[in-house]
N, CA, C and O atoms as CSV, one atom per row, in Angstrom:
chain,resi,resn,atom,element,x,y,z
A,1,MET,N,N,7.473,-41.339,-3.525
A,1,MET,CA,C,8.408,-40.295,-3.855
A,1,MET,C,C,9.611,-40.420,-2.942
A,1,MET,O,O,9.479,-40.508,-1.722
A,2,THR,N,N,10.763,-40.427,-3.540
A,2,THR,CA,C,11.972,-40.518,-2.742
A,2,THR,C,C,12.293,-39.213,-2.078
A,2,THR,O,O,11.762,-38.169,-2.457
A,3,LEU,N,N,13.163,-39.258,-1.084
A,3,LEU,CA,C,13.567,-38.076,-0.344
A,3,LEU,C,C,14.175,-37.039,-1.261
A,3,LEU,O,O,13.925,-35.845,-1.097
A,4,ILE,N,N,14.968,-37.474,-2.224
A,4,ILE,CA,C,15.641,-36.532,-3.150
A,4,ILE,C,C,14.610,-35.794,-4.004
A,4,ILE,O,O,14.805,-34.620,-4.318
A,5,LYS,N,N,13.538,-36.447,-4.378
A,5,LYS,CA,C,12.496,-35.805,-5.156
A,5,LYS,C,C,11.635,-34.885,-4.310
A,5,LYS,O,O,11.066,-33.921,-4.823
A,6,LYS,N,N,11.533,-35.171,-3.024
A,6,LYS,CA,C,10.721,-34.351,-2.119
A,6,LYS,C,C,11.381,-33.024,-1.794
A,6,LYS,O,O,10.687,-32.030,-1.579
A,7,ILE,N,N,12.708,-32.984,-1.752
A,7,ILE,CA,C,13.440,-31.782,-1.344
A,7,ILE,C,C,13.125,-30.601,-2.291
A,7,ILE,O,O,12.802,-29.519,-1.801
A,8,PRO,N,N,13.207,-30.769,-3.636
A,8,PRO,CA,C,12.862,-29.603,-4.489
A,8,PRO,C,C,11.411,-29.133,-4.273
A,8,PRO,O,O,11.140,-27.933,-4.282
A,9,ALA,N,N,10.481,-30.087,-4.080
A,9,ALA,CA,C,9.079,-29.681,-3.902
A,9,ALA,C,C,8.914,-28.920,-2.609
A,9,ALA,O,O,8.184,-27.929,-2.573
A,10,VAL,N,N,9.566,-29.349,-1.547
A,10,VAL,CA,C,9.495,-28.651,-0.270
A,10,VAL,C,C,10.169,-27.278,-0.387
A,10,VAL,O,O,9.662,-26.290,0.143
A,11,SER,N,N,11.315,-27.220,-1.085
A,11,SER,CA,C,11.980,-25.920,-1.265
A,11,SER,C,C,11.127,-24.939,-2.029
A,11,SER,O,O,11.090,-23.754,-1.697
A,12,LEU,N,N,10.439,-25.417,-3.049
A,12,LEU,CA,C,9.554,-24.549,-3.835
A,12,LEU,C,C,8.417,-24.042,-2.957
A,12,LEU,O,O,8.085,-22.858,-3.015
A,13,PHE,N,N,7.811,-24.906,-2.147
A,13,PHE,CA,C,6.742,-24.510,-1.256
A,13,PHE,C,C,7.202,-23.463,-0.284
A,13,PHE,O,O,6.509,-22.469,-0.066
A,14,VAL,N,N,8.367,-23.665,0.308
A,14,VAL,CA,C,8.911,-22.668,1.274
A,14,VAL,C,C,9.180,-21.345,0.588
A,14,VAL,O,O,8.903,-20.293,1.164
A,15,PHE,N,N,9.711,-21.366,-0.628
A,15,PHE,CA,C,9.966,-20.134,-1.377
A,15,PHE,C,C,8.657,-19.383,-1.668
A,15,PHE,O,O,8.584,-18.172,-1.456
A,16,ILE,N,N,7.656,-20.068,-2.137
A,16,ILE,CA,C,6.365,-19.447,-2.442
A,16,ILE,C,C,5.731,-18.913,-1.192
A,16,ILE,O,O,5.189,-17.808,-1.199
A,17,PHE,N,N,5.784,-19.670,-0.110
A,17,PHE,CA,C,5.210,-19.238,1.177
A,17,PHE,C,C,5.947,-17.973,1.688
A,17,PHE,O,O,5.313,-17.061,2.220
A,18,SER,N,N,7.245,-17.927,1.529
A,18,SER,CA,C,7.996,-16.762,2.009
A,18,SER,C,C,7.658,-15.528,1.196
A,18,SER,O,O,7.644,-14.421,1.734
A,19,LEU,N,N,7.384,-15.697,-0.101
A,19,LEU,CA,C,6.983,-14.533,-0.935
A,19,LEU,C,C,5.599,-14.043,-0.467
A,19,LEU,O,O,5.386,-12.838,-0.336
A,20,ALA,N,N,4.688,-14.942,-0.222
A,20,ALA,CA,C,3.341,-14.531,0.196
A,20,ALA,C,C,3.381,-13.890,1.576
A,20,ALA,O,O,2.630,-12.951,1.843
A,21,ALA,N,N,4.229,-14.374,2.436
A,21,ALA,CA,C,4.302,-13.834,3.805
A,21,ALA,C,C,4.920,-12.449,3.837
A,21,ALA,O,O,4.682,-11.689,4.776
A,22,SER,N,N,5.707,-12.109,2.831
A,22,SER,CA,C,6.367,-10.786,2.840
A,22,SER,C,C,5.442,-9.671,2.366
A,22,SER,O,O,5.771,-8.494,2.515
A,23,ALA,N,N,4.284,-10.025,1.793
A,23,ALA,CA,C,3.323,-8.992,1.351
A,23,ALA,C,C,2.446,-8.544,2.490
A,23,ALA,O,O,1.956,-9.359,3.271
A,24,GLN,N,N,2.247,-7.240,2.583
A,24,GLN,CA,C,1.365,-6.679,3.599
A,24,GLN,C,C,-0.036,-6.593,2.992
A,24,GLN,O,O,-0.188,-6.097,1.876
A,25,THR,N,N,-1.052,-7.061,3.699
A,25,THR,CA,C,-2.406,-7.123,3.202
A,25,THR,C,C,-3.169,-5.832,3.458
A,25,THR,O,O,-3.105,-5.258,4.545
A,26,ILE,N,N,-3.884,-5.392,2.448
A,26,ILE,CA,C,-4.787,-4.242,2.541
A,26,ILE,C,C,-6.211,-4.792,2.458
A,26,ILE,O,O,-6.544,-5.538,1.537
A,27,GLU,N,N,-7.046,-4.418,3.430
A,27,GLU,CA,C,-8.418,-4.904,3.507
A,27,GLU,C,C,-9.421,-3.761,3.464
A,27,GLU,O,O,-9.114,-2.640,3.870
A,28,ASN,N,N,-10.620,-4.049,2.970
A,28,ASN,CA,C,-11.680,-3.058,3.032
A,28,ASN,C,C,-12.339,-3.112,4.412
A,28,ASN,O,O,-11.879,-3.863,5.272
A,29,ALA,N,N,-13.395,-2.345,4.648
A,29,ALA,CA,C,-14.030,-2.276,5.937
A,29,ALA,C,C,-14.665,-3.589,6.360
A,29,ALA,O,O,-14.898,-3.806,7.549
A,30,SER,N,N,-14.950,-4.473,5.404
A,30,SER,CA,C,-15.523,-5.783,5.697
A,30,SER,C,C,-14.454,-6.861,5.898
A,30,SER,O,O,-14.763,-8.049,5.997
A,31,HIS,N,N,-13.212,-6.433,5.954
A,31,HIS,CA,C,-12.071,-7.345,6.096
A,31,HIS,C,C,-11.827,-8.236,4.870
A,31,HIS,O,O,-11.155,-9.262,4.981
A,32,SER,N,N,-12.360,-7.861,3.716
A,32,SER,CA,C,-12.012,-8.581,2.469
A,32,SER,C,C,-10.726,-7.982,1.937
A,32,SER,O,O,-10.548,-6.764,1.961
A,33,THR,N,N,-9.834,-8.824,1.460
A,33,THR,CA,C,-8.581,-8.371,0.902
A,33,THR,C,C,-8.861,-7.652,-0.389
A,33,THR,O,O,-9.549,-8.157,-1.276
A,34,ILE,N,N,-8.289,-6.413,-0.476
A,34,ILE,CA,C,-8.439,-5.621,-1.710
A,34,ILE,C,C,-7.066,-5.352,-2.328
A,34,ILE,O,O,-6.996,-4.823,-3.438
A,35,GLY,N,N,-5.981,-5.700,-1.648
A,35,GLY,CA,C,-4.678,-5.498,-2.232
A,35,GLY,C,C,-3.572,-5.944,-1.309
A,35,GLY,O,O,-3.780,-6.399,-0.184
A,36,TYR,N,N,-2.362,-5.784,-1.863
A,36,TYR,CA,C,-1.144,-6.192,-1.149
A,36,TYR,C,C,-0.061,-5.161,-1.486
A,36,TYR,O,O,-0.052,-4.578,-2.570
A,37,ILE,N,N,0.839,-4.957,-0.538
A,37,ILE,CA,C,2.039,-4.210,-0.822
A,37,ILE,C,C,3.206,-5.084,-0.348
A,37,ILE,O,O,3.293,-5.439,0.828
A,38,THR,N,N,4.089,-5.421,-1.273
A,38,THR,CA,C,5.198,-6.308,-0.929
A,38,THR,C,C,6.287,-5.496,-0.230
A,38,THR,O,O,6.274,-4.266,-0.267
A,39,SER,N,N,7.208,-6.179,0.392
A,39,SER,CA,C,8.296,-5.504,1.091
A,39,SER,C,C,9.152,-4.688,0.144
A,39,SER,O,O,9.807,-3.739,0.574
A,40,SER,N,N,9.166,-5.040,-1.160
A,40,SER,CA,C,9.914,-4.293,-2.156
A,40,SER,C,C,9.130,-3.092,-2.716
A,40,SER,O,O,9.660,-2.305,-3.500
A,41,GLY,N,N,7.850,-2.966,-2.295
A,41,GLY,CA,C,7.046,-1.812,-2.741
A,41,GLY,C,C,6.106,-2.085,-3.910
A,41,GLY,O,O,5.458,-1.157,-4.395
A,42,THR,N,N,6.011,-3.315,-4.372
A,42,THR,CA,C,5.071,-3.616,-5.441
A,42,THR,C,C,3.674,-3.578,-4.863
A,42,THR,O,O,3.414,-4.167,-3.814
A,43,VAL,N,N,2.770,-2.884,-5.545
A,43,VAL,CA,C,1.368,-2.763,-5.118
A,43,VAL,C,C,0.548,-3.642,-6.027
A,43,VAL,O,O,0.584,-3.520,-7.251
A,44,GLU,N,N,-0.215,-4.557,-5.381
A,44,GLU,CA,C,-1.010,-5.532,-6.133
A,44,GLU,C,C,-2.464,-5.401,-5.764
A,44,GLU,O,O,-2.802,-4.960,-4.666
A,45,ASN,N,N,-3.334,-5.790,-6.695
A,45,ASN,CA,C,-4.763,-5.862,-6.357
A,45,ASN,C,C,-5.035,-7.203,-5.673
A,45,ASN,O,O,-4.104,-7.962,-5.402
A,46,SER,N,N,-6.289,-7.489,-5.397
A,46,SER,CA,C,-6.606,-8.705,-4.648
A,46,SER,C,C,-6.308,-9.983,-5.412
A,46,SER,O,O,-6.233,-11.058,-4.816
A,47,SER,N,N,-6.137,-9.881,-6.718
A,47,SER,CA,C,-5.774,-11.072,-7.554
A,47,SER,C,C,-4.286,-11.188,-7.747
A,47,SER,O,O,-3.830,-12.013,-8.538
A,48,HIS,N,N,-3.515,-10.381,-7.043
A,48,HIS,CA,C,-2.049,-10.340,-7.124
A,48,HIS,C,C,-1.532,-9.834,-8.452
A,48,HIS,O,O,-0.396,-10.136,-8.821
A,49,SER,N,N,-2.344,-9.061,-9.194
A,49,SER,CA,C,-1.890,-8.402,-10.368
A,49,SER,C,C,-1.261,-7.077,-9.942
A,49,SER,O,O,-1.802,-6.361,-9.099
A,50,THR,N,N,-0.125,-6.769,-10.529
A,50,THR,CA,C,0.565,-5.522,-10.160
A,50,THR,C,C,-0.200,-4.312,-10.696
A,50,THR,O,O,-0.539,-4.224,-11.876
A,51,ILE,N,N,-0.453,-3.382,-9.767
A,51,ILE,CA,C,-1.132,-2.139,-10.175
A,51,ILE,C,C,-0.205,-0.945,-9.990
A,51,ILE,O,O,-0.562,0.175,-10.356
A,52,GLY,N,N,0.964,-1.166,-9.435
A,52,GLY,CA,C,1.881,-0.052,-9.273
A,52,GLY,C,C,3.047,-0.430,-8.360
A,52,GLY,O,O,3.214,-1.569,-7.925
A,53,TYR,N,N,3.856,0.633,-8.100
A,53,TYR,CA,C,5.044,0.470,-7.295
A,53,TYR,C,C,5.235,1.700,-6.391
A,53,TYR,O,O,4.953,2.827,-6.801
A,54,ILE,N,N,5.700,1.481,-5.205
A,54,ILE,CA,C,6.109,2.562,-4.319
A,54,ILE,C,C,7.551,2.296,-3.993
A,54,ILE,O,O,7.855,1.425,-3.178
A,55,ASN,N,N,8.435,3.023,-4.607
A,55,ASN,CA,C,9.880,2.794,-4.467
A,55,ASN,C,C,10.386,3.338,-3.131
A,55,ASN,O,O,9.751,4.203,-2.528
A,56,SER,N,N,11.521,2.834,-2.673
A,56,SER,CA,C,12.089,3.231,-1.372
A,56,SER,C,C,12.426,4.714,-1.346
A,56,SER,O,O,12.487,5.313,-0.272
A,57,ASN,N,N,12.647,5.313,-2.507
A,57,ASN,CA,C,12.936,6.792,-2.548
A,57,ASN,C,C,11.661,7.629,-2.549
A,57,ASN,O,O,11.736,8.856,-2.600
A,58,GLY,N,N,10.459,6.972,-2.493
A,58,GLY,CA,C,9.217,7.710,-2.432
A,58,GLY,C,C,8.525,7.893,-3.803
A,58,GLY,O,O,7.399,8.387,-3.872
A,59,THR,N,N,9.192,7.500,-4.860
A,59,THR,CA,C,8.564,7.631,-6.176
A,59,THR,C,C,7.462,6.600,-6.332
A,59,THR,O,O,7.666,5.422,-6.039
A,60,VAL,N,N,6.307,7.027,-6.788
A,60,VAL,CA,C,5.142,6.146,-7.000
A,60,VAL,C,C,4.978,5.969,-8.488
A,60,VAL,O,O,4.934,6.944,-9.238
A,61,GLU,N,N,4.885,4.696,-8.926
A,61,GLU,CA,C,4.791,4.410,-10.336
A,61,GLU,C,C,3.559,3.581,-10.648
A,61,GLU,O,O,3.048,2.861,-9.790
A,62,SER,N,N,3.086,3.689,-11.881
A,62,SER,CA,C,1.969,2.875,-12.352
A,62,SER,C,C,2.527,1.474,-12.674
A,62,SER,O,O,3.726,1.222,-12.558
A,63,SER,N,N,1.644,0.605,-13.068
A,63,SER,CA,C,2.080,-0.748,-13.384
A,63,SER,C,C,3.021,-0.797,-14.612
A,63,SER,O,O,3.792,-1.741,-14.783
A,64,SER,N,N,2.931,0.249,-15.456
A,64,SER,CA,C,3.836,0.326,-16.634
A,64,SER,C,C,5.118,1.071,-16.308
A,64,SER,O,O,5.902,1.388,-17.202
A,65,ARG,N,N,5.334,1.356,-15.009
A,65,ARG,CA,C,6.532,2.011,-14.511
A,65,ARG,C,C,6.666,3.480,-14.856
A,65,ARG,O,O,7.762,4.036,-14.788
A,66,SER,N,N,5.538,4.130,-15.233
A,66,SER,CA,C,5.608,5.591,-15.435
A,66,SER,C,C,5.345,6.233,-14.063
A,66,SER,O,O,4.529,5.741,-13.284
A,67,THR,N,N,6.036,7.317,-13.789
A,67,THR,CA,C,5.902,8.026,-12.535
A,67,THR,C,C,4.536,8.680,-12.431
A,67,THR,O,O,4.139,9.421,-13.330
A,68,ILE,N,N,3.796,8.414,-11.330
A,68,ILE,CA,C,2.502,9.046,-11.139
A,68,ILE,C,C,2.526,9.961,-9.898
A,68,ILE,O,O,1.572,10.701,-9.657
A,69,GLY,N,N,3.603,9.908,-9.124
A,69,GLY,CA,C,3.638,10.767,-7.966
A,69,GLY,C,C,4.859,10.487,-7.069
A,69,GLY,O,O,5.748,9.694,-7.381
A,70,TYR,N,N,4.831,11.202,-5.930
A,70,TYR,CA,C,5.941,11.104,-4.971
A,70,TYR,C,C,5.387,11.188,-3.573
A,70,TYR,O,O,4.456,11.945,-3.297
A,71,LEU,N,N,5.976,10.392,-2.685
A,71,LEU,CA,C,5.716,10.481,-1.243
A,71,LEU,C,C,7.021,10.973,-0.635
A,71,LEU,O,O,8.000,10.229,-0.576
A,72,THR,N,N,7.039,12.227,-0.181
A,72,THR,CA,C,8.297,12.787,0.341
A,72,THR,C,C,8.490,12.401,1.806
A,72,THR,O,O,7.543,12.014,2.490
A,73,SER,N,N,9.715,12.511,2.269
A,73,SER,CA,C,10.020,12.136,3.641
A,73,SER,C,C,9.367,13.049,4.661
A,73,SER,O,O,9.206,12.655,5.816
A,74,ASN,N,N,8.990,14.252,4.272
A,74,ASN,CA,C,8.324,15.170,5.230
A,74,ASN,C,C,6.816,15.021,5.224
A,74,ASN,O,O,6.128,15.782,5.904
A,75,GLY,N,N,6.264,14.040,4.459
A,75,GLY,CA,C,4.845,13.788,4.460
A,75,GLY,C,C,4.051,14.443,3.332
A,75,GLY,O,O,2.840,14.244,3.239
A,76,THR,N,N,4.696,15.202,2.494
A,76,THR,CA,C,4.029,15.801,1.373
A,76,THR,C,C,3.808,14.762,0.264
A,76,THR,O,O,4.692,13.963,-0.045
A,77,VAL,N,N,2.621,14.794,-0.316
A,77,VAL,CA,C,2.302,13.910,-1.433
A,77,VAL,C,C,2.209,14.763,-2.682
A,77,VAL,O,O,1.482,15.756,-2.716
A,78,GLU,N,N,2.949,14.371,-3.707
A,78,GLU,CA,C,2.978,15.182,-4.945
A,78,GLU,C,C,2.561,14.314,-6.131
A,78,GLU,O,O,2.734,13.095,-6.131
A,79,ASN,N,N,2.001,14.988,-7.147
A,79,ASN,CA,C,1.692,14.278,-8.392
A,79,ASN,C,C,2.960,14.193,-9.233
A,79,ASN,O,O,4.034,14.600,-8.791
A,80,ALA,N,N,2.829,13.662,-10.451
A,80,ALA,CA,C,4.013,13.479,-11.317
A,80,ALA,C,C,4.715,14.786,-11.694
A,80,ALA,O,O,5.896,14.792,-12.042
A,81,SER,N,N,3.962,15.902,-11.618
A,81,SER,CA,C,4.549,17.219,-11.939
A,81,SER,C,C,5.100,17.919,-10.710
A,81,SER,O,O,5.448,19.098,-10.771
A,82,HIS,N,N,5.179,17.227,-9.629
A,82,HIS,CA,C,5.672,17.757,-8.333
A,82,HIS,C,C,4.739,18.807,-7.734
A,82,HIS,O,O,5.174,19.604,-6.903
A,83,SER,N,N,3.479,18.827,-8.131
A,83,SER,CA,C,2.509,19.704,-7.455
A,83,SER,C,C,1.980,18.952,-6.254
A,83,SER,O,O,1.711,17.753,-6.325
A,84,THR,N,N,1.834,19.662,-5.155
A,84,THR,CA,C,1.328,19.067,-3.931
A,84,THR,C,C,-0.145,18.703,-4.088
A,84,THR,O,O,-0.970,19.519,-4.497
A,85,ILE,N,N,-0.451,17.426,-3.742
A,85,ILE,CA,C,-1.865,16.986,-3.792
A,85,ILE,C,C,-2.315,16.572,-2.404
A,85,ILE,O,O,-3.500,16.310,-2.197
A,86,GLY,N,N,-1.402,16.507,-1.449
A,86,GLY,CA,C,-1.836,16.141,-0.113
A,86,GLY,C,C,-0.675,16.081,0.888
A,86,GLY,O,O,0.483,16.352,0.569
A,87,TYR,N,N,-1.045,15.718,2.086
A,87,TYR,CA,C,-0.117,15.663,3.211
A,87,TYR,C,C,-0.463,14.468,4.084
A,87,TYR,O,O,-1.633,14.116,4.235
A,88,ILE,N,N,0.539,13.859,4.645
A,88,ILE,CA,C,0.358,12.768,5.620
A,88,ILE,C,C,1.193,13.153,6.853
A,88,ILE,O,O,2.419,13.228,6.782
A,89,SER,N,N,0.512,13.395,7.978
A,89,SER,CA,C,1.235,13.825,9.200
A,89,SER,C,C,1.792,12.616,9.929
A,89,SER,O,O,1.360,11.490,9.682
A,90,ASP,N,N,2.739,12.834,10.820
A,90,ASP,CA,C,3.298,11.788,11.645
A,90,ASP,C,C,2.223,11.091,12.481
A,90,ASP,O,O,2.349,9.914,12.820
A,91,SER,N,N,1.180,11.826,12.801
A,91,SER,CA,C,0.085,11.260,13.617
A,91,SER,C,C,-0.896,10.416,12.791
A,91,SER,O,O,-1.774,9.758,13.350
A,92,GLY,N,N,-0.742,10.436,11.444
A,92,GLY,CA,C,-1.595,9.638,10.584
A,92,GLY,C,C,-2.734,10.380,9.934
A,92,GLY,O,O,-3.528,9.777,9.212
A,93,THR,N,N,-2.836,11.676,10.171
A,93,THR,CA,C,-3.873,12.482,9.523
A,93,THR,C,C,-3.510,12.672,8.052
A,93,THR,O,O,-2.379,13.031,7.725
A,94,VAL,N,N,-4.484,12.425,7.163
A,94,VAL,CA,C,-4.285,12.587,5.728
A,94,VAL,C,C,-5.079,13.768,5.277
A,94,VAL,O,O,-6.280,13.844,5.536
A,95,GLU,N,N,-4.423,14.720,4.589
A,95,GLU,CA,C,-5.060,15.930,4.157
A,95,GLU,C,C,-4.900,16.110,2.648
A,95,GLU,O,O,-3.947,15.601,2.058
A,96,ASN,N,N,-5.841,16.842,2.016
A,96,ASN,CA,C,-5.698,17.141,0.616
A,96,ASN,C,C,-4.794,18.372,0.470
A,96,ASN,O,O,-4.252,18.854,1.464
A,97,ALA,N,N,-4.628,18.873,-0.722
A,97,ALA,CA,C,-3.743,20.001,-0.977
A,97,ALA,C,C,-4.212,21.292,-0.276
A,97,ALA,O,O,-3.406,22.174,0.021
A,98,SER,N,N,-5.523,21.386,-0.019
A,98,SER,CA,C,-6.073,22.572,0.651
A,98,SER,C,C,-6.009,22.438,2.196
A,98,SER,O,O,-6.513,23.287,2.931
A,99,ARG,N,N,-5.382,21.363,2.644
A,99,ARG,CA,C,-5.224,21.084,4.081
A,99,ARG,C,C,-6.507,20.708,4.786
A,99,ARG,O,O,-6.618,20.856,6.003
A,100,SER,N,N,-7.496,20.214,4.017
A,100,SER,CA,C,-8.726,19.650,4.599
A,100,SER,C,C,-8.467,18.175,4.887
A,100,SER,O,O,-7.892,17.467,4.060
A,101,THR,N,N,-8.878,17.731,6.022
A,101,THR,CA,C,-8.669,16.306,6.368
A,101,THR,C,C,-9.563,15.430,5.503
A,101,THR,O,O,-10.770,15.646,5.397
A,102,ILE,N,N,-8.926,14.427,4.882
A,102,ILE,CA,C,-9.667,13.479,4.047
A,102,ILE,C,C,-9.674,12.086,4.660
A,102,ILE,O,O,-10.415,11.210,4.215
A,103,GLY,N,N,-8.840,11.884,5.690
A,103,GLY,CA,C,-8.814,10.564,6.318
A,103,GLY,C,C,-7.745,10.425,7.367
A,103,GLY,O,O,-7.018,11.367,7.683
A,104,TYR,N,N,-7.669,9.225,7.899
A,104,TYR,CA,C,-6.720,8.929,8.991
A,104,TYR,C,C,-6.166,7.524,8.793
A,104,TYR,O,O,-6.892,6.610,8.401
A,105,ILE,N,N,-4.893,7.363,9.063
A,105,ILE,CA,C,-4.263,6.065,9.131
A,105,ILE,C,C,-3.854,5.876,10.584
A,105,ILE,O,O,-2.833,6.428,10.994
A,106,ASN,N,N,-4.588,5.137,11.365
A,106,ASN,CA,C,-4.320,4.985,12.782
A,106,ASN,C,C,-3.169,4.024,13.034
A,106,ASN,O,O,-2.846,3.179,12.199
A,107,SER,N,N,-2.550,4.175,14.217
A,107,SER,CA,C,-1.393,3.359,14.535
A,107,SER,C,C,-1.684,1.874,14.580
A,107,SER,O,O,-0.774,1.057,14.439
A,108,ASN,N,N,-2.958,1.513,14.778
A,108,ASN,CA,C,-3.323,0.099,14.801
A,108,ASN,C,C,-3.640,-0.451,13.383
A,108,ASN,O,O,-4.021,-1.613,13.236
A,109,GLY,N,N,-3.476,0.396,12.352
A,109,GLY,CA,C,-3.703,-0.025,10.978
A,109,GLY,C,C,-5.098,0.251,10.469
A,109,GLY,O,O,-5.368,0.001,9.294
A,110,THR,N,N,-5.976,0.742,11.273
A,110,THR,CA,C,-7.333,1.057,10.808
A,110,THR,C,C,-7.273,2.318,9.945
A,110,THR,O,O,-6.621,3.294,10.318
A,111,VAL,N,N,-7.940,2.303,8.812
A,111,VAL,CA,C,-7.989,3.455,7.894
A,111,VAL,C,C,-9.391,4.006,7.964
A,111,VAL,O,O,-10.360,3.268,7.788
A,112,GLU,N,N,-9.512,5.306,8.222
A,112,GLU,CA,C,-10.778,5.958,8.371
A,112,GLU,C,C,-10.929,7.123,7.392
A,112,GLU,O,O,-9.941,7.736,6.988
A,113,ASN,N,N,-12.171,7.421,7.016
A,113,ASN,CA,C,-12.421,8.594,6.174
A,113,ASN,C,C,-12.501,9.815,7.094
A,113,ASN,O,O,-12.302,9.702,8.303
A,114,SER,N,N,-12.789,10.963,6.520
A,114,SER,CA,C,-12.787,12.187,7.330
A,114,SER,C,C,-13.874,12.228,8.387
A,114,SER,O,O,-13.792,13.018,9.327
A,115,SER,N,N,-14.892,11.389,8.247
A,115,SER,CA,C,-15.958,11.297,9.267
A,115,SER,C,C,-15.636,10.300,10.342
A,115,SER,O,O,-16.453,10.052,11.229
A,116,ARG,N,N,-14.450,9.721,10.279
A,116,ARG,CA,C,-13.976,8.709,11.222
A,116,ARG,C,C,-14.679,7.339,11.059
A,116,ARG,O,O,-14.659,6.503,11.962
A,117,SER,N,N,-15.299,7.141,9.877
A,117,SER,CA,C,-15.841,5.827,9.604
A,117,SER,C,C,-14.735,4.962,9.042
A,117,SER,O,O,-13.943,5.422,8.220
A,118,THR,N,N,-14.672,3.697,9.481
A,118,THR,CA,C,-13.626,2.785,8.991
A,118,THR,C,C,-13.896,2.417,7.544
A,118,THR,O,O,-14.983,1.963,7.184
A,119,ILE,N,N,-12.851,2.630,6.712
A,119,ILE,CA,C,-12.972,2.244,5.289
A,119,ILE,C,C,-12.028,1.109,4.944
A,119,ILE,O,O,-12.086,0.559,3.845
A,120,GLY,N,N,-11.144,0.750,5.896
A,120,GLY,CA,C,-10.252,-0.360,5.606
A,120,GLY,C,C,-9.234,-0.604,6.711
A,120,GLY,O,O,-9.249,0.021,7.771
A,121,TYR,N,N,-8.346,-1.552,6.402
A,121,TYR,CA,C,-7.301,-1.923,7.361
A,121,TYR,C,C,-5.994,-2.107,6.617
A,121,TYR,O,O,-5.956,-2.657,5.517
A,122,ALA,N,N,-4.935,-1.643,7.231
A,122,ALA,CA,C,-3.587,-1.799,6.651
A,122,ALA,C,C,-2.617,-2.040,7.786
A,122,ALA,O,O,-1.667,-1.281,7.980
A,123,ARG,N,N,-2.861,-3.097,8.530
A,123,ARG,CA,C,-1.999,-3.425,9.663
A,123,ARG,C,C,-0.591,-3.754,9.255
A,123,ARG,O,O,-0.360,-4.589,8.380
A,124,GLY,N,N,0.352,-3.092,9.895
A,124,GLY,CA,C,1.763,-3.319,9.568
A,124,GLY,C,C,2.246,-2.640,8.289
A,124,GLY,O,O,3.404,-2.799,7.903
A,125,VAL,N,N,1.390,-1.903,7.645
A,125,VAL,CA,C,1.774,-1.180,6.413
A,125,VAL,C,C,2.241,0.213,6.783
A,125,VAL,O,O,1.619,0.885,7.607
A,126,ASP,N,N,3.324,0.644,6.182
A,126,ASP,CA,C,3.817,2.003,6.378
A,126,ASP,C,C,2.640,2.978,6.081
A,126,ASP,O,O,1.975,2.859,5.052
A,127,PRO,N,N,2.401,3.933,6.996
A,127,PRO,CA,C,1.270,4.867,6.814
A,127,PRO,C,C,1.306,5.600,5.454
A,127,PRO,O,O,0.252,5.833,4.864
A,128,ARG,N,N,2.476,5.958,4.961
A,128,ARG,CA,C,2.555,6.649,3.691
A,128,ARG,C,C,2.090,5.742,2.565
A,128,ARG,O,O,1.385,6.181,1.657
A,129,ARG,N,N,2.485,4.481,2.624
A,129,ARG,CA,C,2.046,3.522,1.600
A,129,ARG,C,C,0.555,3.283,1.690
A,129,ARG,O,O,-0.129,3.211,0.669
A,130,ALA,N,N,0.041,3.158,2.920
A,130,ALA,CA,C,-1.408,2.939,3.094
A,130,ALA,C,C,-2.198,4.140,2.559
A,130,ALA,O,O,-3.235,3.978,1.916
A,131,ALA,N,N,-1.695,5.333,2.834
A,131,ALA,CA,C,-2.387,6.528,2.325
A,131,ALA,C,C,-2.340,6.579,0.805
A,131,ALA,O,O,-3.318,6.973,0.170
A,132,ALA,N,N,-1.238,6.195,0.225
A,132,ALA,CA,C,-1.127,6.179,-1.255
A,132,ALA,C,C,-2.180,5.211,-1.827
A,132,ALA,O,O,-2.802,5.486,-2.853
A,133,PHE,N,N,-2.359,4.087,-1.145
A,133,PHE,CA,C,-3.314,3.070,-1.641
A,133,PHE,C,C,-4.764,3.568,-1.495
A,133,PHE,O,O,-5.546,3.498,-2.444
A,134,PHE,N,N,-5.107,4.058,-0.326
A,134,PHE,CA,C,-6.509,4.399,-0.050
A,134,PHE,C,C,-6.938,5.800,-0.538
A,134,PHE,O,O,-8.096,5.980,-0.915
A,135,PHE,N,N,-6.047,6.770,-0.538
A,135,PHE,CA,C,-6.483,8.144,-0.751
A,135,PHE,C,C,-5.938,8.825,-2.012
A,135,PHE,O,O,-6.578,9.736,-2.539
A,136,PHE,N,N,-4.769,8.399,-2.505
A,136,PHE,CA,C,-4.139,9.185,-3.558
A,136,PHE,C,C,-3.977,8.445,-4.865
A,136,PHE,O,O,-4.641,8.804,-5.837
A,137,PHE,N,N,-3.131,7.429,-4.947
A,137,PHE,CA,C,-2.736,6.920,-6.241
A,137,PHE,C,C,-3.418,5.617,-6.675
A,137,PHE,O,O,-3.591,5.403,-7.875
A,138,PHE,N,N,-3.804,4.757,-5.761
A,138,PHE,CA,C,-4.363,3.455,-6.091
A,138,PHE,C,C,-5.747,3.340,-5.494
A,138,PHE,O,O,-6.032,2.423,-4.725
A,139,ASN,N,N,-6.600,4.274,-5.852
A,139,ASN,CA,C,-7.900,4.456,-5.263
A,139,ASN,C,C,-8.584,3.114,-4.970
A,139,ASN,O,O,-9.028,2.423,-5.887
A,140,ALA,N,N,-8.662,2.759,-3.694
A,140,ALA,CA,C,-9.213,1.482,-3.297
A,140,ALA,C,C,-10.725,1.420,-3.534
A,140,ALA,O,O,-11.292,0.328,-3.535
A,141,GLY,N,N,-11.384,2.546,-3.731
A,141,GLY,CA,C,-12.798,2.564,-3.965
A,141,GLY,C,C,-13.213,2.202,-5.365
A,141,GLY,O,O,-14.405,2.041,-5.629
A,142,LYS,N,N,-12.276,2.070,-6.264
A,142,LYS,CA,C,-12.569,1.753,-7.645
A,142,LYS,C,C,-12.724,0.281,-7.854
A,142,LYS,O,O,-12.977,-0.160,-8.976
């Protein structure tokens, strides 16, 4: 293979690698990958199939781009009708609409249920996005 033929192949490899590197990995308690969230907010399952979107304005959409909820800047989580379904505090506590704690997103990326048992990992993932994945819109338990 000549150098000229190698350059496009190398460029393609670098492009694909940069796309994969930009996705933040979501893992279950056993450290198996269960999803990804790209820097643009695309939410994917472990097979890289799109299951939804979390837009920069906080709108959460299904894979068909219909609005399923909102993550507000003050930590309130709303469904598509703007009814409050939960809260995410700055400290990482995740609560349901009744203000009962349903989980935690720790600063080290560990995700815990209300009993403080580890249910997953979201290192480097914005806590609001991690909470959307594990507790509200993209139920990781399914």
